[in-house]
Structure formats: C-alpha cells, structure tokens
Steps between C-alpha positions, in 0.01 A plus 500: 500500500371137457557421865300803616222402263477163651493648842215727400298215335545279814382789730188553292431131478509468886318818556207394276495124579587531849213716601243301314592137518544192720644173622689320213844462656488131528763347277652836398880508518598705804797649319264614223269670748800651684630627160159668409462658830858626501468643149175674608668654797783631278233620253325696767817656602582594153161641424412667834843551668550872449130582471414347836800422730267387773349210304624172632402193271533241779290685753244600243464189302670206674360538839167530678189502301676488161749217561290209401348679206830603350673173546207294361447752222868461401454122494208532270707723280782243480243231394323729255833592328537138387135417450407799276777512243285648225150651459288286738265243361153454638610158617782650699274755649243238602774286661625802701165622628523291829844670560347846440204409729754415786673827437191698519385325816830584669457854376176510675676428820807712473467777236340763729754474770785498247353802323497691834855406560609619161298820520672582831844452323411718214340764725853530643628552137257787438577658831875505413455605139201720397551412137535133562211389275607711209857380540385144495301538182784680326743224605252224400468654155868533457572142604211373278637676202849387573430133569158381396342720235634313198416165647139607572464654151637176335264280699198715405593488127576128500163423673281733317160337454507330832313640808811565696689654195219731400427621862877576536508673166199711596673605823828584313303727260323676780787545744852561360639700786446589866358831379227308305393327817501829697292665228250217492460514877465881490232471232285249676555558875327820613558670834191348643610153406835566655340615818301180518797281439544393866131401531525310175805313625316405813201372290725299277649343814151409627407350166816290510427382848144402396645314193725299724229437764265366236743252358511675161855401426422131478175568321671717240775243468247220411333726252829595322616133498187407310535786260872419422430135464211572262704748289780237480257253364 
C-alpha cells in the first residue's frame, strides 16, 4: 500500500543518511524530524518485523553511538528533500559541499561505533534466523518491485544522457533481480576472496581512520567545491 511504501522509503532514508551524515538540525522543524523518525521506525517494523523479531529500532539507531548520526542524518534528509527538487545542478552541489564536509567529519567521529552497534543488532537477527540475509534480499526485491521500480525506471529514461541517468540505466540493465546480484557476486567472489573478507574489512576500517586523521574530508570538499564551481561556469 501507499502508506507502507512511505514507511519503507523513510526507513531507507534514515538508514543511509543516518549512518553517514552530521549536524544539520538547527532550524529544522521538530515535528518534521519526529515524523521522519517515526515513519522510519514503522518502516523498520514493516520490513524486519517477522524476519528479526529481536530488532529494536530505538535501541539500535536512536541510542548510544548511533543516536546523533541518525538524528542529524534525518535532518539533512529533510533539508535535502526541499533543496534538491530535480536533477542537481553544479551550482547546487557546490553550495552543498560545506554541509557534506560537516557530515563527513561527523561520520569520522561516530560511524565506527555506530557500525559496531548495528552489527551487534544484526548478529542477533542472524542468530535467530539462519536464512535472515536471504530473506531480507527477497523482501527488498519484492518491495522494490512493488513500490519503486516504475519510479526508478522513469527517472532513468527521463534523464538519459545525464551522468546520473546513464549510471542508473547501466545498473538497471545489469541487475534486474536479486538473482542477478547473487549471480554477479558468485561470478566475481571466489572462495579465497570470501575467506579474506574479514581481513579486508579491517583494512578498509584502517584506511577510513587514516582518511579521517589526515583531514581528507575537508581537503576533498575544497577540491570538489572548486570542480563544481568551475563546471557551473
């Protein structure tokens, strides 16, 4: 239904933005924030409820290491929903770079702890349901086809020739189902690579920490701001 679709979209928005982004709640309407977080909680229940009864949205995402990230990420999402109303222009991207830099710097402080907190929650899901990952992929595919597929297809078609539209079109051509994704992974991920996954994850975390310690977020933001401003002319 339309209500369930909105719950799902809100949950995905908070899950993605909340983990990555930062402090932009100043001036955001409190009722709007409450509404987004409430819809995200309902979306989590709708998406995960029977697949992982132990998952508690508030303890996993609205407390501890994740609380600030989720709340501030939701605020950024509220702002972005009115700022980006069409395909972004280079001028819009340039103006938003300082916000993205602030979000990135907050992620440097909070993301690792939040990741550990979420991993613990989902470890509980796997412990309670041996098929949890497969069940989640199947449900995600069902909900995507039910609520979002036509919208994404239309966007890709309408924006053919733009960078965003063409990248999205390429992805849609490559992956049309969960089975396509599974086949791609099985083709490119060997047993040896799988065995090294934990070590690779630790290495990625070490690289991320070095990125943060070296101030690369601000350096990259300055570089992108210059690029976007130049492209805008």
